[in-house]
C-alpha positions in Angstrom: 94.6 -58.3 9.2 93.7 -61.6 7.7 92.9 -61.4 4.0 92.1 -64.9 3.1 88.8 -66.4 3.0 88.8 -70.0 3.0 85.5 -71.9 2.4 83.7 -73.0 5.3 82.1 -75.9 3.8 85.3 -78.2 2.7 85.6 -81.2 5.2 89.3 -81.8 4.3 91.9 -79.6 3.5 91.5 -75.8 2.8 94.5 -75.3 0.9 96.6 -77.6 -1.5 100.1 -78.5 0.1 103.0 -76.7 -1.1 105.4 -78.1 -3.5 108.2 -79.9 -1.6 111.7 -79.1 -2.2 113.5 -75.7 -3.3 111.4 -72.9 -4.3 111.9 -69.9 -5.9 109.8 -67.9 -3.4 111.8 -66.4 -0.4 111.5 -68.3 2.9 110.1 -65.4 4.8 106.8 -65.2 2.1 106.7 -69.0 2.4 106.3 -68.6 6.1 103.7 -66.0 5.8 101.8 -68.0 3.6 102.0 -70.5 6.0 101.0 -68.1 8.9 98.0 -67.3 7.1 96.9 -70.9 6.0 97.1 -72.1 9.7 95.2 -68.9 10.9 92.5 -69.7 8.2 92.3 -73.4 9.4 91.8 -72.1 13.2 89.0 -70.2 11.9 87.4 -72.6 10.1 87.8 -75.0 12.9 86.1 -72.8 15.5 83.2 -71.8 13.2 82.7 -75.4 12.0 83.2 -78.2 14.7 84.7 -76.4 17.8 88.3 -75.4 18.7 88.4 -78.0 21.7 87.6 -80.9 19.1 90.2 -79.9 16.7 93.3 -81.6 17.2 96.8 -80.0 15.7 96.9 -83.0 13.5 93.4 -81.6 11.8 94.5 -77.9 11.8 97.8 -78.9 9.9 95.5 -80.9 7.5 93.2 -78.2 6.9 96.1 -75.6 6.3 98.2 -78.2 4.0 101.2 -77.7 6.3 103.4 -80.2 8.5 102.7 -80.4 12.3 106.6 -79.3 12.5 105.8 -76.2 10.6 102.9 -75.4 13.2 105.3 -75.8 16.0 108.0 -74.0 14.7 105.6 -70.8 13.6 103.3 -70.6 16.9 105.0 -73.4 19.5 101.8 -75.2 20.0 98.0 -75.5 18.9 97.3 -72.9 21.7 100.2 -70.6 20.5 98.2 -70.6 17.1 94.9 -69.9 18.4 96.4 -67.0 20.6 98.0 -65.6 17.4 94.8 -65.9 15.2 93.0 -64.3 17.9 95.2 -61.3 18.0 95.4 -61.3 14.3 91.7 -60.6 14.2 91.0 -58.5 17.1 93.6 -55.8 16.2 92.1 -54.5 13.3 88.7 -54.3 15.0 89.7 -52.5 17.8 91.7 -50.0 15.6 89.0 -49.1 13.6 86.8 -48.4 16.8 89.7 -46.2 18.1 89.7 -44.3 14.9 86.5 -44.1 14.6 86.1 -42.5 17.9 88.8 -39.9 17.6 88.0 -36.3 16.7 84.3 -36.7 18.0 83.6 -34.6 21.3 79.9 -35.4 22.3 79.8 -38.4 24.4 77.0 -40.0 22.3 78.4 -39.1 19.2 81.5 -41.2 20.4 79.5 -43.9 22.1 77.4 -44.7 18.4 80.5 -44.4 16.3 82.4 -47.0 18.4 79.6 -49.4 18.4 78.9 -48.8 14.7 82.9 -49.0 13.9 82.5 -52.8 15.9 79.6 -53.8 13.8 81.3 -52.6 10.4 84.6 -54.4 11.3 83.0 -57.5 12.4 81.0 -58.0 9.4 84.2 -57.1 7.3 86.1 -59.9 9.1 83.9 -62.5 7.9 81.1 -61.8 10.3 79.9 -65.2 12.0 82.9 -67.0 11.7 85.0 -64.3 13.1 83.1 -63.6 16.0 82.7 -66.9 16.7 86.7 -67.1 17.2 86.5 -64.2 19.2 84.1 -65.5 21.7 85.6 -69.1 22.1 89.0 -67.8 22.5 87.8 -65.5 25.1 86.3 -68.4 26.8 89.6 -70.1 26.8 91.4 -66.8 28.3 92.9 -68.9 31.2 94.7 -70.9 28.8 95.9 -67.9 26.7 98.5 -65.0 27.2 96.7 -62.3 25.5 96.7 -58.9 27.2 93.0 -57.9 27.0 89.9 -59.5 25.6 87.9 -57.6 23.0 84.9 -56.9 25.7 87.7 -55.1 27.7 88.7 -53.1 24.9 85.0 -52.3 24.1 84.5 -51.3 27.9 87.6 -48.8 27.8 86.4 -47.5 24.5 83.0 -46.8 25.8 84.2 -45.4 29.0 86.5 -43.3 27.1 83.4 -42.0 25.5 82.6 -40.1 28.6 85.7 -38.3 29.3 85.3 -35.1 30.9 81.4 -36.0 31.3 79.1 -37.6 33.9 78.6 -41.1 32.4 77.1 -44.1 33.3 78.8 -45.9 36.4 81.6 -48.7 35.8 79.4 -51.7 36.2 77.3 -50.4 33.7 79.9 -50.0 31.3 81.1 -53.4 31.8 77.9 -55.2 31.3 77.3 -52.7 28.1 80.4 -54.4 26.5 79.1 -57.8 26.7 75.8 -56.7 25.7 77.2 -55.0 22.5 79.1 -58.6 21.9 76.1 -60.6 22.8 73.3 -58.8 20.8 75.7 -58.6 18.0 76.4 -62.7 17.9 72.9 -63.2 18.4 71.7 -61.0 15.3 74.4 -62.8 13.0 73.4 -66.2 14.4 70.1 -65.8 13.2 71.3 -64.0 9.8 70.4 -60.8 10.5 73.4 -58.9 9.6 71.8 -56.4 7.4 70.3 -54.8 10.7 73.5 -54.1 12.2 73.3 -50.4 11.2 70.2 -49.7 12.7 71.0 -51.8 15.8 74.3 -49.6 16.8 71.9 -46.7 17.1 69.3 -48.8 19.4 72.4 -49.7 21.6 73.8 -46.5 22.1 70.2 -45.1 22.9 70.3 -47.8 25.4 73.6 -47.0 27.3 72.8 -43.6 27.3 69.6 -44.2 29.7 72.0 -45.2 32.6 73.2 -41.7 33.6 72.0 -40.2 36.8 73.1 -38.8 40.2 71.2 -41.3 42.0 73.3 -44.3 40.6 75.9 -43.5 43.1 74.0 -45.2 45.9 74.1 -48.6 44.0 76.9 -51.1 44.6 77.0 -50.7 48.3 74.8 -53.3 49.4 72.5 -51.0 51.3 69.2 -52.2 50.0 66.9 -52.8 52.4 64.6 -54.9 50.2 67.5 -57.0 49.7 68.5 -57.2 53.3 65.1 -58.5 54.2 65.1 -61.0 51.4 68.6 -62.4 52.7 67.1 -62.8 56.0 63.9 -64.8 55.0 65.6 -66.8 52.1 66.4 -70.8 52.8 68.9 -72.6 51.0 67.8 -74.4 47.8 68.2 -78.0 46.7 69.4 -77.8 43.3 69.6 -80.8 41.3 73.2 -81.1 39.8 74.0 -82.3 36.3 76.3 -85.5 36.2 78.0 -84.2 33.2 79.3 -80.7 32.9 80.7 -80.7 29.7 78.1 -81.1 27.0 75.4 -78.7 25.2 72.6 -80.9 27.1 73.9 -80.2 30.3 74.3 -76.6 29.6 70.7 -76.8 28.5 69.7 -78.5 31.9 71.7 -75.8 33.5 70.3 -72.9 31.7 66.6 -74.0 32.1 67.3 -74.2 36.0 68.5 -70.6 36.0 65.5 -69.3 34.4 63.4 -71.4 36.4 64.6 -69.6 39.6 63.7 -66.2 38.0 60.6 -67.3 36.8 59.1 -68.3 40.4 60.4 -65.1 42.4 58.8 -62.0 42.6 55.7 -62.7 40.5 53.2 -61.9 43.5 54.7 -58.3 43.9 52.5 -55.2 42.4 55.8 -53.2 41.9 57.5 -54.7 39.0 60.8 -52.8 39.6 60.7 -54.8 43.0 59.7 -58.0 41.6 62.7 -57.7 39.2 65.2 -57.2 41.8 63.8 -60.2 43.9 64.2 -62.3 40.4 67.6 -61.6 40.1 68.4 -62.2 44.0 66.9 -65.7 43.5 69.2 -66.4 40.5 72.2 -65.2 42.4 70.8 -67.9 45.2 71.1 -70.4 42.7 74.5 -69.4 41.3 75.9 -69.5 44.8 74.2 -72.8 45.5 75.3 -74.7 42.4 78.6 -72.9 41.1 79.4 -75.5 38.8 76.5 -75.5 36.9 76.5 -71.5 36.8 79.9 -71.6 35.4 79.0 -73.6 32.8 76.3 -71.5 31.6 77.7 -68.2 32.2 81.5 -68.7 31.5 82.2 -72.1 29.6 79.1 -72.3 27.3 81.3 -70.8 24.2 84.0 -73.7 24.6 81.9 -76.1 24.0 81.5 -75.7 20.0 79.1 -74.7 17.3 76.8 -77.1 18.6 76.1 -75.3 22.1 75.3 -72.1 19.8 71.8 -73.2 19.7 71.3 -73.7 23.2 72.8 -70.6 24.3 70.7 -68.9 21.9 67.8 -70.4 23.6 68.8 -69.6 27.1 69.4 -65.9 26.2 65.8 -65.7 24.7 64.5 -67.1 27.6 65.8 -64.6 29.8 64.5 -62.1 26.9 61.1 -63.4 26.9 60.8 -63.4 30.7 62.2 -59.8 30.8 59.7 -58.6 28.3 56.8 -60.7 29.4 56.8 -59.2 32.9 57.7 -55.7 31.9 54.7 -53.1 32.3 52.6 -53.4 29.0 53.0 -49.8 28.1 56.7 -49.7 28.5 58.0 -53.1 27.3 61.6 -52.8 25.8 62.6 -53.6 22.3 64.0 -56.8 21.5 67.3 -55.3 21.2 67.1 -53.8 24.6 65.9 -56.6 26.0 68.5 -58.7 24.6 71.1 -56.1 25.6 70.1 -56.1 29.3 70.0 -59.9 29.4 73.5 -59.8 28.0 74.9 -57.0 30.3 73.8 -59.2 33.4 75.5 -62.1 31.5 78.7 -60.3 31.5 78.3 -59.0 35.3 78.0 -62.9 36.0 80.6 -63.9 34.2 83.2 -61.5 35.9 81.8 -62.7 39.1 82.4 -66.3 38.8 85.8 -65.6 37.1 86.8 -63.4 39.9 87.6 -60.3 37.6 85.5 -57.9 39.9 86.9 -58.9 43.1 84.5 -60.4 46.1 81.2 -59.0 45.6 78.7 -59.9 47.7 75.6 -61.0 46.4 73.5 -58.1 47.2 75.8 -55.7 45.4 75.7 -57.8 42.4 71.8 -57.8 42.4 71.6 -54.1 42.8 73.8 -53.7 39.7 71.9 -56.3 37.7 68.8 -55.0 38.7 69.5 -51.4 38.1 70.3 -52.7 34.5 67.1 -54.0 33.8 64.8 -51.8 35.5 66.4 -48.1 34.2 65.4 -48.7 30.6 61.7 -49.3 31.6 60.9 -47.2 34.4 64.0 -44.6 34.4 67.0 -44.1 36.1 65.7 -42.8 39.2 62.5 -44.8 39.7 65.4 -47.8 39.0 67.3 -46.7 42.2 64.2 -46.1 44.2 62.8 -49.6 43.5 66.0 -51.3 44.4 66.9 -49.4 47.5 63.3 -49.7 48.8 61.9 -51.8 51.8 59.4 -54.2 51.6 56.6 -54.0 48.6 53.5 -53.8 49.0 52.8 -57.4 48.9 54.4 -60.3 50.8 57.5 -61.8 49.1 56.8 -65.5 48.1 59.5 -67.6 48.3 59.7 -70.3 45.6 59.6 -73.9 46.7 62.9 -75.8 46.4 61.0 -78.3 44.6 60.2 -76.4 41.8 63.5 -75.0 41.3 65.1 -78.6 41.7 62.6 -80.1 39.2 64.0 -78.8 35.9 67.0 -81.0 35.7 
């Protein structure tokens, strides 16, 4: 476990350099100190200026060690990031496993895992630590770690239902990302003191997704979506010239949200309209995969400057979802954010190829169920998705409206 807590406000070295020459301190203790310093420097770099923009020389200056020391201890800058990620990840996962042990009832296990995650993150320097985890996982293709934190979360959430009927696999995968996303957002807005109550809300939210009818989802059998596919025309999407900046992220996210906002609004059935809105979003993703990848996969790698843009994107999705929901059943902010975060997770895995070659209709069924079930219930959500046409005619968004947001 990382125990040092270097201040995040100092622009120069975080630690004084060790005195050169012979030492009375044993060599292995000196190496341990140097490792700890370099890991502290990585956490500082990620939280303050972004990992990509921090050079090996910067890390060494922050840690008060030589470049030769970094290479001897970790082999490379990437190796130092991996070691820091592992050092932060291991105690968090261990805390969640320990919290789950000894509990039999699925809901009690579920709540214990999420609550332990919040407690561990808060103990491990909260925002800076979570920024490290998110950034490292965005760079997963460059690292050699065995499992991401969201993978561990998904595994533990799934284990809560051993011997009992639980939510389908795609709900568990989405819920793992949702827990990460909601937690990060609450910390970003300085609401760490609410994490205790948040764990209960998220546990209640996940519990809503159990039901026999969920077995009918994920097979691409929705007559609604089959009809939409036949009617849909290719959209002309304006592409961002630069896909490596917070500004391009803002443009990409605005186009993605606009594609949802203009679809499904004419349907009297909110569930059907939600399904069509997700269908339009996935059409946008397929027509402009580079922008979609920036918005749903690579955004954390842009550094702290992109955090505010990311929050605006998520809040835009939360506002759209909450605004359209039936007035008497408007979900809480935490649930609305969890729905958006879960959908984000499914899109991330789809774009990364982590779930195979899913058809758009299958992914749309899954994302729509995540959104509809907390408001209308599991059974009604499935009926809305598998229905034929709604009572009104589906109004396709004009291509010019979608392309105008760049």
